PDB file of the backbone (N, CA, C, O) and the ligand in Angstrom, with CONECT records:
HET     ZN  A 101       1
ATOM      1  N   MET A   1     124.937 125.856-129.600  1.00  0.00           N
ATOM      2  CA  MET A   1     124.887 127.335-130.243  1.00  0.00           C
ATOM      3  C   MET A   1     123.360 127.580-130.641  1.00  0.00           C
ATOM      4  O   MET A   1     122.750 126.770-131.338  1.00  0.00           O
ATOM      5  N   PRO A   2     122.832 128.660-130.190  1.00  0.00           N
ATOM      6  CA  PRO A   2     121.696 128.964-130.638  1.00  0.00           C
ATOM      7  C   PRO A   2     121.575 129.541-131.986  1.00  0.00           C
ATOM      8  O   PRO A   2     122.364 130.412-132.350  1.00  0.00           O
ATOM      9  N   GLU A   3     120.622 129.101-132.761  1.00  0.00           N
ATOM     10  CA  GLU A   3     120.498 129.615-134.114  1.00  0.00           C
ATOM     11  C   GLU A   3     120.412 131.068-134.250  1.00  0.00           C
ATOM     12  O   GLU A   3     119.770 131.696-133.407  1.00  0.00           O
ATOM     13  N   LEU A   4     121.040 131.729-135.308  1.00  0.00           N
ATOM     14  CA  LEU A   4     121.056 133.120-135.516  1.00  0.00           C
ATOM     15  C   LEU A   4     119.678 133.634-135.811  1.00  0.00           C
ATOM     16  O   LEU A   4     119.170 133.365-136.900  1.00  0.00           O
ATOM     17  N   ASN A   5     119.124 134.254-135.045  1.00  0.00           N
ATOM     18  CA  ASN A   5     117.981 134.899-135.358  1.00  0.00           C
ATOM     19  C   ASN A   5     117.934 135.802-136.398  1.00  0.00           C
ATOM     20  O   ASN A   5     118.577 136.846-136.283  1.00  0.00           O
ATOM     21  N   GLU A   6     117.255 135.578-137.447  1.00  0.00           N
ATOM     22  CA  GLU A   6     117.056 136.147-138.731  1.00  0.00           C
ATOM     23  C   GLU A   6     115.868 137.076-139.102  1.00  0.00           C
ATOM     24  O   GLU A   6     115.556 137.523-140.205  1.00  0.00           O
ATOM     25  N   SER A   7     115.237 137.263-137.777  1.00  0.00           N
ATOM     26  CA  SER A   7     114.012 138.048-138.042  1.00  0.00           C
ATOM     27  C   SER A   7     113.877 139.220-137.104  1.00  0.00           C
ATOM     28  O   SER A   7     112.800 139.761-136.853  1.00  0.00           O
ATOM     29  N   ILE A   8     115.251 139.641-136.514  1.00  0.00           N
ATOM     30  CA  ILE A   8     115.545 140.384-135.587  1.00  0.00           C
ATOM     31  C   ILE A   8     116.667 141.249-135.862  1.00  0.00           C
ATOM     32  O   ILE A   8     117.759 140.723-135.650  1.00  0.00           O
ATOM     33  N   CYS A   9     116.684 142.699-136.370  1.00  0.00           N
ATOM     34  CA  CYS A   9     117.903 143.474-136.521  1.00  0.00           C
ATOM     35  C   CYS A   9     118.776 143.240-135.225  1.00  0.00           C
ATOM     36  O   CYS A   9     118.389 143.341-134.060  1.00  0.00           O
ATOM     37  N   LEU A  10     120.114 142.884-135.706  1.00  0.00           N
ATOM     38  CA  LEU A  10     120.929 142.884-134.541  1.00  0.00           C
ATOM     39  C   LEU A  10     121.512 143.992-133.820  1.00  0.00           C
ATOM     40  O   LEU A  10     122.051 143.986-132.713  1.00  0.00           O
ATOM     41  N   LEU A  11     121.294 145.046-134.712  1.00  0.00           N
ATOM     42  CA  LEU A  11     121.729 146.359-133.963  1.00  0.00           C
ATOM     43  C   LEU A  11     120.843 147.059-133.228  1.00  0.00           C
ATOM     44  O   LEU A  11     121.122 147.513-132.118  1.00  0.00           O
ATOM     45  N   CYS A  12     119.570 147.212-133.871  1.00  0.00           N
ATOM     46  CA  CYS A  12     118.699 148.056-133.047  1.00  0.00           C
ATOM     47  C   CYS A  12     117.708 146.998-132.493  1.00  0.00           C
ATOM     48  O   CYS A  12     116.858 147.568-131.809  1.00  0.00           O
ATOM     49  N   GLU A  13     117.513 145.599-132.550  1.00  0.00           N
ATOM     50  CA  GLU A  13     116.927 144.783-131.942  1.00  0.00           C
ATOM     51  C   GLU A  13     115.402 144.958-132.017  1.00  0.00           C
ATOM     52  O   GLU A  13     114.650 144.587-131.116  1.00  0.00           O
ATOM     53  N   ARG A  14     114.988 145.563-133.182  1.00  0.00           N
ATOM     54  CA  ARG A  14     113.635 145.668-133.402  1.00  0.00           C
ATOM     55  C   ARG A  14     113.266 144.485-134.906  1.00  0.00           C
ATOM     56  O   ARG A  14     114.114 144.036-135.678  1.00  0.00           O
ATOM     57  N   GLU A  15     112.121 144.289-134.932  1.00  0.00           N
ATOM     58  CA  GLU A  15     111.922 143.230-136.102  1.00  0.00           C
ATOM     59  C   GLU A  15     112.494 143.673-137.309  1.00  0.00           C
ATOM     60  O   GLU A  15     112.833 144.854-137.382  1.00  0.00           O
ATOM     61  N   LEU A  16     112.636 143.014-138.148  1.00  0.00           N
ATOM     62  CA  LEU A  16     113.264 143.376-139.304  1.00  0.00           C
ATOM     63  C   LEU A  16     112.233 143.638-140.518  1.00  0.00           C
ATOM     64  O   LEU A  16     111.267 142.892-140.675  1.00  0.00           O
ATOM     65  N   ALA A  17     112.464 144.644-141.297  1.00  0.00           N
ATOM     66  CA  ALA A  17     111.531 145.028-142.358  1.00  0.00           C
ATOM     67  C   ALA A  17     112.263 145.731-143.366  1.00  0.00           C
ATOM     68  O   ALA A  17     113.134 146.545-143.058  1.00  0.00           O
ATOM     69  N   GLU A  18     111.931 145.440-144.676  1.00  0.00           N
ATOM     70  CA  GLU A  18     112.593 145.960-145.945  1.00  0.00           C
ATOM     71  C   GLU A  18     112.702 147.430-145.761  1.00  0.00           C
ATOM     72  O   GLU A  18     111.798 148.000-145.151  1.00  0.00           O
ATOM     73  N   PRO A  19     113.701 148.101-146.218  1.00  0.00           N
ATOM     74  CA  PRO A  19     114.862 147.237-146.740  1.00  0.00           C
ATOM     75  C   PRO A  19     115.913 146.927-146.039  1.00  0.00           C
ATOM     76  O   PRO A  19     116.493 147.798-145.391  1.00  0.00           O
ATOM     77  N   ILE A  20     116.356 145.568-146.052  1.00  0.00           N
ATOM     78  CA  ILE A  20     117.168 144.764-145.378  1.00  0.00           C
ATOM     79  C   ILE A  20     118.769 144.938-146.033  1.00  0.00           C
ATOM     80  O   ILE A  20     119.016 144.890-147.238  1.00  0.00           O
ATOM     81  N   SER A  21     119.643 145.121-145.093  1.00  0.00           N
ATOM     82  CA  SER A  21     120.956 144.828-145.618  1.00  0.00           C
ATOM     83  C   SER A  21     121.607 143.780-144.835  1.00  0.00           C
ATOM     84  O   SER A  21     121.352 143.616-143.642  1.00  0.00           O
ATOM     85  N   ARG A  22     122.654 142.889-145.653  1.00  0.00           N
ATOM     86  CA  ARG A  22     123.544 142.054-144.643  1.00  0.00           C
ATOM     87  C   ARG A  22     124.868 142.930-144.454  1.00  0.00           C
ATOM     88  O   ARG A  22     125.519 143.508-145.324  1.00  0.00           O
ATOM     89  N   HIS A  23     125.051 142.879-143.290  1.00  0.00           N
ATOM     90  CA  HIS A  23     126.267 143.665-142.701  1.00  0.00           C
ATOM     91  C   HIS A  23     127.373 142.542-142.676  1.00  0.00           C
ATOM     92  O   HIS A  23     127.131 141.477-142.108  1.00  0.00           O
ATOM     93  N   LYS A  24     128.593 142.775-143.292  1.00  0.00           N
ATOM     94  CA  LYS A  24     129.613 141.964-143.271  1.00  0.00           C
ATOM     95  C   LYS A  24     130.521 142.440-141.844  1.00  0.00           C
ATOM     96  O   LYS A  24     130.894 143.602-141.679  1.00  0.00           O
ATOM     97  N   LEU A  25     130.736 141.569-141.079  1.00  0.00           N
ATOM     98  CA  LEU A  25     131.635 142.084-139.944  1.00  0.00           C
ATOM     99  C   LEU A  25     132.764 142.293-140.031  1.00  0.00           C
ATOM    100  O   LEU A  25     133.344 143.048-139.250  1.00  0.00           O
ATOM    101  N   ILE A  26     133.284 141.745-140.894  1.00  0.00           N
ATOM    102  CA  ILE A  26     134.806 142.171-141.731  1.00  0.00           C
ATOM    103  C   ILE A  26     134.389 142.795-143.075  1.00  0.00           C
ATOM    104  O   ILE A  26     133.820 142.179-143.976  1.00  0.00           O
ATOM    105  N   PRO A  27     134.704 143.955-143.097  1.00  0.00           N
ATOM    106  CA  PRO A  27     134.548 144.780-144.540  1.00  0.00           C
ATOM    107  C   PRO A  27     135.246 144.087-145.733  1.00  0.00           C
ATOM    108  O   PRO A  27     136.471 143.994-145.813  1.00  0.00           O
ATOM    109  N   PRO A  28     134.360 143.597-146.677  1.00  0.00           N
ATOM    110  CA  PRO A  28     135.223 142.915-147.982  1.00  0.00           C
ATOM    111  C   PRO A  28     136.232 143.559-148.504  1.00  0.00           C
ATOM    112  O   PRO A  28     136.892 142.786-149.199  1.00  0.00           O
ATOM    113  N   SER A  29     136.667 144.651-148.490  1.00  0.00           N
ATOM    114  CA  SER A  29     137.821 145.286-148.794  1.00  0.00           C
ATOM    115  C   SER A  29     138.871 144.987-147.782  1.00  0.00           C
ATOM    116  O   SER A  29     140.065 144.975-148.081  1.00  0.00           O
ATOM    117  N   LYS A  30     138.453 144.759-146.658  1.00  0.00           N
ATOM    118  CA  LYS A  30     139.548 144.063-145.682  1.00  0.00           C
ATOM    119  C   LYS A  30     139.765 142.586-145.546  1.00  0.00           C
ATOM    120  O   LYS A  30     140.325 142.162-144.536  1.00  0.00           O
ATOM    121  N   GLY A  31     139.391 141.830-146.422  1.00  0.00           N
ATOM    122  CA  GLY A  31     139.510 140.315-146.284  1.00  0.00           C
ATOM    123  C   GLY A  31     138.577 139.964-145.822  1.00  0.00           C
ATOM    124  O   GLY A  31     138.817 138.924-145.210  1.00  0.00           O
ATOM    125  N   GLY A  32     137.001 140.401-145.708  1.00  0.00           N
ATOM    126  CA  GLY A  32     135.863 139.768-145.145  1.00  0.00           C
ATOM    127  C   GLY A  32     135.204 139.372-146.251  1.00  0.00           C
ATOM    128  O   GLY A  32     134.147 138.860-145.880  1.00  0.00           O
ATOM    129  N   LYS A  33     135.303 139.351-147.460  1.00  0.00           N
ATOM    130  CA  LYS A  33     134.557 138.783-148.408  1.00  0.00           C
ATOM    131  C   LYS A  33     133.738 137.687-148.232  1.00  0.00           C
ATOM    132  O   LYS A  33     132.552 137.734-148.558  1.00  0.00           O
ATOM    133  N   ASP A  34     134.295 136.608-147.702  1.00  0.00           N
ATOM    134  CA  ASP A  34     133.515 135.538-147.400  1.00  0.00           C
ATOM    135  C   ASP A  34     133.146 135.167-145.942  1.00  0.00           C
ATOM    136  O   ASP A  34     132.719 134.077-145.559  1.00  0.00           O
ATOM    137  N   GLY A  35     133.376 136.214-145.239  1.00  0.00           N
ATOM    138  CA  GLY A  35     133.221 136.249-143.726  1.00  0.00           C
ATOM    139  C   GLY A  35     131.800 136.238-143.347  1.00  0.00           C
ATOM    140  O   GLY A  35     130.931 136.192-144.218  1.00  0.00           O
ATOM    141  N   PRO A  36     131.477 136.284-141.921  1.00  0.00           N
ATOM    142  CA  PRO A  36     130.235 136.204-141.513  1.00  0.00           C
ATOM    143  C   PRO A  36     129.337 137.374-141.546  1.00  0.00           C
ATOM    144  O   PRO A  36     129.707 138.392-140.961  1.00  0.00           O
ATOM    145  N   THR A  37     128.168 137.352-142.177  1.00  0.00           N
ATOM    146  CA  THR A  37     127.310 138.450-142.270  1.00  0.00           C
ATOM    147  C   THR A  37     126.145 138.362-141.223  1.00  0.00           C
ATOM    148  O   THR A  37     125.942 137.296-140.641  1.00  0.00           O
ATOM    149  N   VAL A  38     125.275 139.619-140.944  1.00  0.00           N
ATOM    150  CA  VAL A  38     124.164 139.561-140.028  1.00  0.00           C
ATOM    151  C   VAL A  38     123.359 140.431-140.577  1.00  0.00           C
ATOM    152  O   VAL A  38     123.816 141.532-140.884  1.00  0.00           O
ATOM    153  N   ALA A  39     121.965 140.112-140.820  1.00  0.00           N
ATOM    154  CA  ALA A  39     120.879 140.829-141.266  1.00  0.00           C
ATOM    155  C   ALA A  39     120.603 142.144-140.481  1.00  0.00           C
ATOM    156  O   ALA A  39     120.653 142.121-139.251  1.00  0.00           O
ATOM    157  N   MET A  40     120.358 143.117-141.054  1.00  0.00           N
ATOM    158  CA  MET A  40     120.016 144.551-140.329  1.00  0.00           C
ATOM    159  C   MET A  40     119.125 145.139-141.171  1.00  0.00           C
ATOM    160  O   MET A  40     119.023 144.819-142.356  1.00  0.00           O
ATOM    161  N   HIS A  41     118.402 146.070-140.578  1.00  0.00           N
ATOM    162  CA  HIS A  41     117.803 147.438-141.507  1.00  0.00           C
ATOM    163  C   HIS A  41     118.838 148.120-142.303  1.00  0.00           C
ATOM    164  O   HIS A  41     119.946 148.328-141.808  1.00  0.00           O
ATOM    165  N   ARG A  42     118.580 148.440-143.371  1.00  0.00           N
ATOM    166  CA  ARG A  42     119.497 149.251-144.219  1.00  0.00           C
ATOM    167  C   ARG A  42     119.919 150.502-143.587  1.00  0.00           C
ATOM    168  O   ARG A  42     121.050 150.968-143.724  1.00  0.00           O
ATOM    169  N   VAL A  43     118.861 151.107-142.799  1.00  0.00           N
ATOM    170  CA  VAL A  43     119.161 152.495-141.975  1.00  0.00           C
ATOM    171  C   VAL A  43     120.241 152.052-141.096  1.00  0.00           C
ATOM    172  O   VAL A  43     121.181 152.846-141.044  1.00  0.00           O
ATOM    173  N   CYS A  44     120.351 151.019-140.411  1.00  0.00           N
ATOM    174  CA  CYS A  44     120.989 150.545-139.182  1.00  0.00           C
ATOM    175  C   CYS A  44     122.476 150.267-139.777  1.00  0.00           C
ATOM    176  O   CYS A  44     123.401 150.830-139.193  1.00  0.00           O
ATOM    177  N   GLN A  45     122.777 149.442-140.895  1.00  0.00           N
ATOM    178  CA  GLN A  45     123.830 149.092-141.600  1.00  0.00           C
ATOM    179  C   GLN A  45     124.720 150.442-141.918  1.00  0.00           C
ATOM    180  O   GLN A  45     125.890 150.585-141.561  1.00  0.00           O
ATOM    181  N   ASN A  46     123.940 151.410-142.662  1.00  0.00           N
ATOM    182  CA  ASN A  46     124.354 152.662-143.137  1.00  0.00           C
ATOM    183  C   ASN A  46     124.967 153.515-141.889  1.00  0.00           C
ATOM    184  O   ASN A  46     125.893 154.306-142.067  1.00  0.00           O
ATOM    185  N   LYS A  47     124.426 153.309-140.723  1.00  0.00           N
ATOM    186  CA  LYS A  47     124.725 154.188-139.649  1.00  0.00           C
ATOM    187  C   LYS A  47     126.154 153.645-139.324  1.00  0.00           C
ATOM    188  O   LYS A  47     127.112 154.413-139.226  1.00  0.00           O
ATOM    189  N   ILE A  48     126.252 152.413-139.176  1.00  0.00           N
ATOM    190  CA  ILE A  48     127.570 151.617-138.794  1.00  0.00           C
ATOM    191  C   ILE A  48     128.650 152.353-139.696  1.00  0.00           C
ATOM    192  O   ILE A  48     129.655 152.854-139.189  1.00  0.00           O
ATOM    193  N   HIS A  49     128.361 152.399-141.224  1.00  0.00           N
ATOM    194  CA  HIS A  49     129.425 152.786-141.924  1.00  0.00           C
ATOM    195  C   HIS A  49     129.675 154.326-141.966  1.00  0.00           C
ATOM    196  O   HIS A  49     130.689 154.825-142.453  1.00  0.00           O
ATOM    197  N   ALA A  50     128.731 154.971-141.451  1.00  0.00           N
ATOM    198  CA  ALA A  50     128.829 156.433-141.078  1.00  0.00           C
ATOM    199  C   ALA A  50     129.703 156.764-140.075  1.00  0.00           C
ATOM    200  O   ALA A  50     130.535 157.670-140.105  1.00  0.00           O
ATOM    201  N   VAL A  51     129.444 155.869-139.045  1.00  0.00           N
ATOM    202  CA  VAL A  51     130.382 155.955-137.766  1.00  0.00           C
ATOM    203  C   VAL A  51     131.611 155.367-137.671  1.00  0.00           C
ATOM    204  O   VAL A  51     132.485 155.912-136.997  1.00  0.00           O
ATOM    205  N   PHE A  52     131.824 154.293-138.268  1.00  0.00           N
ATOM    206  CA  PHE A  52     133.018 153.632-138.294  1.00  0.00           C
ATOM    207  C   PHE A  52     133.976 153.697-139.768  1.00  0.00           C
ATOM    208  O   PHE A  52     133.372 153.788-140.837  1.00  0.00           O
ATOM    209  N   THR A  53     135.183 153.657-139.755  1.00  0.00           N
ATOM    210  CA  THR A  53     135.807 153.339-140.915  1.00  0.00           C
ATOM    211  C   THR A  53     136.114 151.710-141.280  1.00  0.00           C
ATOM    212  O   THR A  53     136.166 150.841-140.410  1.00  0.00           O
ATOM    213  N   GLU A  54     136.274 151.502-142.478  1.00  0.00           N
ATOM    214  CA  GLU A  54     136.466 149.989-142.596  1.00  0.00           C
ATOM    215  C   GLU A  54     137.708 149.700-141.857  1.00  0.00           C
ATOM    216  O   GLU A  54     137.833 148.555-141.424  1.00  0.00           O
ATOM    217  N   THR A  55     138.649 150.561-141.644  1.00  0.00           N
ATOM    218  CA  THR A  55     139.666 149.846-140.839  1.00  0.00           C
ATOM    219  C   THR A  55     139.301 149.887-139.367  1.00  0.00           C
ATOM    220  O   THR A  55     139.860 149.039-138.670  1.00  0.00           O
ATOM    221  N   GLU A  56     138.551 150.633-138.835  1.00  0.00           N
ATOM    222  CA  GLU A  56     138.104 150.730-137.536  1.00  0.00           C
ATOM    223  C   GLU A  56     137.223 149.447-137.462  1.00  0.00           C
ATOM    224  O   GLU A  56     137.306 148.805-136.414  1.00  0.00           O
ATOM    225  N   LEU A  57     136.441 149.017-138.380  1.00  0.00           N
ATOM    226  CA  LEU A  57     135.434 147.779-138.281  1.00  0.00           C
ATOM    227  C   LEU A  57     136.358 146.519-138.240  1.00  0.00           C
ATOM    228  O   LEU A  57     136.118 145.627-137.426  1.00  0.00           O
ATOM    229  N   LYS A  58     137.388 146.434-139.085  1.00  0.00           N
ATOM    230  CA  LYS A  58     138.181 145.468-139.267  1.00  0.00           C
ATOM    231  C   LYS A  58     139.043 145.312-138.052  1.00  0.00           C
ATOM    232  O   LYS A  58     139.417 144.170-137.783  1.00  0.00           O
ATOM    233  N   ASN A  59     139.429 146.361-137.240  1.00  0.00           N
ATOM    234  CA  ASN A  59     140.396 146.020-136.222  1.00  0.00           C
ATOM    235  C   ASN A  59     139.702 145.933-134.801  1.00  0.00           C
ATOM    236  O   ASN A  59     140.352 145.509-133.845  1.00  0.00           O
ATOM    237  N   TYR A  60     138.400 146.329-134.659  1.00  0.00           N
ATOM    238  CA  TYR A  60     137.838 146.430-133.467  1.00  0.00           C
ATOM    239  C   TYR A  60     136.366 146.096-133.427  1.00  0.00           C
ATOM    240  O   TYR A  60     135.875 145.253-132.676  1.00  0.00           O
ATOM    241  N   TYR A  61     135.673 146.868-134.346  1.00  0.00           N
ATOM    242  CA  TYR A  61     134.140 146.804-134.009  1.00  0.00           C
ATOM    243  C   TYR A  61     133.741 145.620-135.226  1.00  0.00           C
ATOM    244  O   TYR A  61     133.146 145.990-136.238  1.00  0.00           O
ATOM    245  N   PHE A  62     134.064 144.398-135.060  1.00  0.00           N
ATOM    246  CA  PHE A  62     133.824 143.176-135.976  1.00  0.00           C
ATOM    247  C   PHE A  62     132.930 142.316-134.920  1.00  0.00           C
ATOM    248  O   PHE A  62     132.976 141.095-135.070  1.00  0.00           O
ATOM    249  N   THR A  63     132.283 142.726-134.078  1.00  0.00           N
ATOM    250  CA  THR A  63     131.177 141.936-133.441  1.00  0.00           C
ATOM    251  C   THR A  63     130.060 142.988-133.125  1.00  0.00           C
ATOM    252  O   THR A  63     130.395 144.134-132.827  1.00  0.00           O
ATOM    253  N   VAL A  64     128.936 142.680-133.173  1.00  0.00           N
ATOM    254  CA  VAL A  64     127.628 143.563-132.910  1.00  0.00           C
ATOM    255  C   VAL A  64     127.642 144.053-131.533  1.00  0.00           C
ATOM    256  O   VAL A  64     127.112 145.140-131.304  1.00  0.00           O
ATOM    257  N   GLU A  65     128.244 143.310-130.479  1.00  0.00           N
ATOM    258  CA  GLU A  65     128.385 143.840-129.222  1.00  0.00           C
ATOM    259  C   GLU A  65     129.354 145.024-129.023  1.00  0.00           C
ATOM    260  O   GLU A  65     129.176 145.890-128.167  1.00  0.00           O
ATOM    261  N   ARG A  66     130.198 144.998-129.720  1.00  0.00           N
ATOM    262  CA  ARG A  66     131.242 146.071-129.794  1.00  0.00           C
ATOM    263  C   ARG A  66     130.677 147.291-130.377  1.00  0.00           C
ATOM    264  O   ARG A  66     130.781 148.411-129.876  1.00  0.00           O
ATOM    265  N   ILE A  67     130.018 146.978-131.564  1.00  0.00           N
ATOM    266  CA  ILE A  67     129.189 148.225-132.287  1.00  0.00           C
ATOM    267  C   ILE A  67     128.511 149.019-131.253  1.00  0.00           C
ATOM    268  O   ILE A  67     128.658 150.211-130.982  1.00  0.00           O
ATOM    269  N   GLN A  68     127.663 148.046-130.674  1.00  0.00           N
ATOM    270  CA  GLN A  68     126.426 148.623-129.786  1.00  0.00           C
ATOM    271  C   GLN A  68     127.113 149.294-128.768  1.00  0.00           C
ATOM    272  O   GLN A  68     126.495 150.325-128.500  1.00  0.00           O
ATOM    273  N   GLU A  69     128.235 149.150-128.001  1.00  0.00           N
ATOM    274  CA  GLU A  69     128.748 149.723-126.967  1.00  0.00           C
ATOM    275  C   GLU A  69     129.137 151.137-127.318  1.00  0.00           C
ATOM    276  O   GLU A  69     129.310 151.961-126.421  1.00  0.00           O
ATOM    277  N   ASN A  70     129.319 151.529-128.930  1.00  0.00           N
ATOM    278  CA  ASN A  70     129.614 152.850-129.190  1.00  0.00           C
ATOM    279  C   ASN A  70     128.626 154.029-128.906  1.00  0.00           C
ATOM    280  O   ASN A  70     127.433 153.912-129.185  1.00  0.00           O
ATOM    281  N   GLU A  71     129.182 155.259-128.303  1.00  0.00           N
ATOM    282  CA  GLU A  71     128.089 156.027-127.811  1.00  0.00           C
ATOM    283  C   GLU A  71     127.271 156.604-128.552  1.00  0.00           C
ATOM    284  O   GLU A  71     126.213 157.050-128.109  1.00  0.00           O
ATOM    285  N   GLU A  72     127.719 156.718-130.157  1.00  0.00           N
ATOM    286  CA  GLU A  72     127.060 157.571-131.086  1.00  0.00           C
ATOM    287  C   GLU A  72     126.074 156.395-131.701  1.00  0.00           C
ATOM    288  O   GLU A  72     125.036 156.726-132.275  1.00  0.00           O
ATOM    289  N   ILE A  73     126.369 155.290-131.584  1.00  0.00           N
ATOM    290  CA  ILE A  73     125.402 153.832-132.223  1.00  0.00           C
ATOM    291  C   ILE A  73     124.334 153.888-130.932  1.00  0.00           C
ATOM    292  O   ILE A  73     123.146 153.765-131.230  1.00  0.00           O
ATOM    293  N   GLN A  74     124.606 154.029-129.804  1.00  0.00           N
ATOM    294  CA  GLN A  74     123.675 154.019-128.635  1.00  0.00           C
ATOM    295  C   GLN A  74     122.594 155.019-128.866  1.00  0.00           C
ATOM    296  O   GLN A  74     121.399 154.724-128.894  1.00  0.00           O
ATOM    297  N   LYS A  75     123.184 156.483-129.067  1.00  0.00           N
ATOM    298  CA  LYS A  75     122.072 157.419-129.566  1.00  0.00           C
ATOM    299  C   LYS A  75     121.475 157.219-130.514  1.00  0.00           C
ATOM    300  O   LYS A  75     120.325 157.656-130.539  1.00  0.00           O
ATOM    301  N   PHE A  76     121.938 156.559-131.564  1.00  0.00           N
ATOM    302  CA  PHE A  76     121.155 156.271-132.937  1.00  0.00           C
ATOM    303  C   PHE A  76     120.207 155.229-132.628  1.00  0.00           C
ATOM    304  O   PHE A  76     119.114 155.264-133.193  1.00  0.00           O
ATOM    305  N   ILE A  77     120.474 154.296-131.802  1.00  0.00           N
ATOM    306  CA  ILE A  77     119.491 153.047-131.441  1.00  0.00           C
ATOM    307  C   ILE A  77     118.257 153.816-130.805  1.00  0.00           C
ATOM    308  O   ILE A  77     117.143 153.667-131.308  1.00  0.00           O
ATOM    309  N   LYS A  78     118.399 154.441-129.966  1.00  0.00           N
ATOM    310  CA  LYS A  78     117.414 155.120-128.946  1.00  0.00           C
ATOM    311  C   LYS A  78     116.492 155.862-130.044  1.00  0.00           C
ATOM    312  O   LYS A  78     115.277 155.673-130.091  1.00  0.00           O
ATOM    313  N   TRP A  79     117.230 156.781-130.982  1.00  0.00           N
ATOM    314  CA  TRP A  79     116.530 157.471-131.936  1.00  0.00           C
ATOM    315  C   TRP A  79     115.716 156.703-133.059  1.00  0.00           C
ATOM    316  O   TRP A  79     114.659 157.125-133.527  1.00  0.00           O
ATOM    317  N   VAL A  80     116.365 155.468-133.449  1.00  0.00           N
ATOM    318  CA  VAL A  80     115.750 154.641-134.578  1.00  0.00           C
ATOM    319  C   VAL A  80     114.608 153.984-134.080  1.00  0.00           C
ATOM    320  O   VAL A  80     113.668 153.811-134.856  1.00  0.00           O
ATOM    321  N   LYS A  81     114.522 153.543-132.782  1.00  0.00           N
ATOM    322  CA  LYS A  81     113.536 152.824-132.162  1.00  0.00           C
ATOM    323  C   LYS A  81     112.211 153.476-132.133  1.00  0.00           C
ATOM    324  O   LYS A  81     111.212 152.781-131.951  1.00  0.00           O
ATOM    325  N   LYS A  82     112.120 154.726-132.295  1.00  0.00           N
ATOM    326  CA  LYS A  82     110.857 155.672-132.359  1.00  0.00           C
ATOM    327  C   LYS A  82     110.414 155.569-133.841  1.00  0.00           C
ATOM    328  O   LYS A  82     109.244 155.889-134.047  1.00  0.00           O
ATOM    329  N   LYS A  83     111.134 155.185-134.886  1.00  0.00           N
ATOM    330  CA  LYS A  83     110.673 155.364-136.124  1.00  0.00           C
ATOM    331  C   LYS A  83     110.297 153.891-136.660  1.00  0.00           C
ATOM    332  O   LYS A  83     110.701 152.844-136.153  1.00  0.00           O
ATOM    333  N   GLU A  84     109.469 154.001-137.752  1.00  0.00           N
ATOM    334  CA  GLU A  84     108.966 153.000-138.389  1.00  0.00           C
ATOM    335  C   GLU A  84     109.806 151.868-138.718  1.00  0.00           C
ATOM    336  O   GLU A  84     110.942 152.100-139.130  1.00  0.00           O
ATOM    337  N   LEU A  85     109.364 150.556-138.580  1.00  0.00           N
ATOM    338  CA  LEU A  85     110.259 149.371-139.099  1.00  0.00           C
ATOM    339  C   LEU A  85     111.062 149.575-140.268  1.00  0.00           C
ATOM    340  O   LEU A  85     112.271 149.352-140.334  1.00  0.00           O
ATOM    341  N   SER A  86     110.324 150.012-141.196  1.00  0.00           N
ATOM    342  CA  SER A  86     111.176 150.429-142.849  1.00  0.00           C
ATOM    343  C   SER A  86     111.477 151.477-143.041  1.00  0.00           C
ATOM    344  O   SER A  86     111.614 151.838-144.210  1.00  0.00           O
ATOM    345  N   PHE A  87     111.737 152.536-141.790  1.00  0.00           N
ATOM    346  CA  PHE A  87     112.423 153.570-141.939  1.00  0.00           C
ATOM    347  C   PHE A  87     113.664 153.574-142.570  1.00  0.00           C
ATOM    348  O   PHE A  87     114.485 152.742-142.185  1.00  0.00           O
ATOM    349  N   ASP A  88     114.013 154.474-143.612  1.00  0.00           N
ATOM    350  CA  ASP A  88     115.354 154.319-144.200  1.00  0.00           C
ATOM    351  C   ASP A  88     115.999 155.833-144.132  1.00  0.00           C
ATOM    352  O   ASP A  88     115.248 156.764-143.842  1.00  0.00           O
ATOM    353  N   ASP A  89     117.165 156.037-144.358  1.00  0.00           N
ATOM    354  CA  ASP A  89     117.667 157.517-144.269  1.00  0.00           C
ATOM    355  C   ASP A  89     118.655 157.631-145.336  1.00  0.00           C
ATOM    356  O   ASP A  89     119.815 157.232-145.239  1.00  0.00           O
ATOM    357  N   VAL A  90     118.186 158.146-146.274  1.00  0.00           N
ATOM    358  CA  VAL A  90     119.279 158.163-147.545  1.00  0.00           C
ATOM    359  C   VAL A  90     120.432 159.331-147.246  1.00  0.00           C
ATOM    360  O   VAL A  90     121.495 159.371-147.864  1.00  0.00           O
ATOM    361  N   SER A  91     120.088 160.195-146.289  1.00  0.00           N
ATOM    362  CA  SER A  91     120.953 161.303-146.105  1.00  0.00           C
ATOM    363  C   SER A  91     122.425 160.899-145.330  1.00  0.00           C
ATOM    364  O   SER A  91     123.478 161.532-145.248  1.00  0.00           O
ATOM    365  N   ILE A  92     122.042 159.625-144.824  1.00  0.00           N
ATOM    366  CA  ILE A  92     123.429 159.035-144.181  1.00  0.00           C
ATOM    367  C   ILE A  92     124.450 158.733-145.259  1.00  0.00           C
ATOM    368  O   ILE A  92     124.302 158.168-146.342  1.00  0.00           O
ATOM    369  N   LYS A  93     125.690 159.336-144.594  1.00  0.00           N
ATOM    370  CA  LYS A  93     127.033 159.274-145.786  1.00  0.00           C
ATOM    371  C   LYS A  93     127.851 158.137-145.070  1.00  0.00           C
ATOM    372  O   LYS A  93     127.912 157.947-143.855  1.00  0.00           O
ATOM    373  N   LYS A  94     128.463 157.423-146.063  1.00  0.00           N
ATOM    374  CA  LYS A  94     129.245 156.533-145.552  1.00  0.00           C
ATOM    375  C   LYS A  94     130.712 157.239-145.270  1.00  0.00           C
ATOM    376  O   LYS A  94     131.089 158.217-145.915  1.00  0.00           O
ATOM    377  N   LYS A  95     131.458 156.643-144.266  1.00  0.00           N
ATOM    378  CA  LYS A  95     132.858 157.339-143.999  1.00  0.00           C
ATOM    379  C   LYS A  95     133.798 156.783-144.728  1.00  0.00           C
ATOM    380  O   LYS A  95     134.957 157.191-144.657  1.00  0.00           O
TER     381      LYS A  95
HETATM  382 ZN    ZN A 101     117.934 147.789-137.179  1.00  0.00          ZN2+
END
């Protein structure tokens, strides 16, 4: 098993920069309190929670690969790649 790369955001695949969030693949409210987490830009993590409900995350989108396959996430990745590494968007609302 290759070591998990903690210097790259697993969603947008850019270098990590503050603010960084740890995304729990299974939402804590759905039994994932002690589950695996992945490092992401805060803006990337916020986007995940804006697109998917916690139930959707638990039932299907519990791998980064599945999240990346979503059309809305793909559009977001294209868009965010043009931003600064530390770009944050406080207007993103959680679902
Ligand atoms: Zn990112």
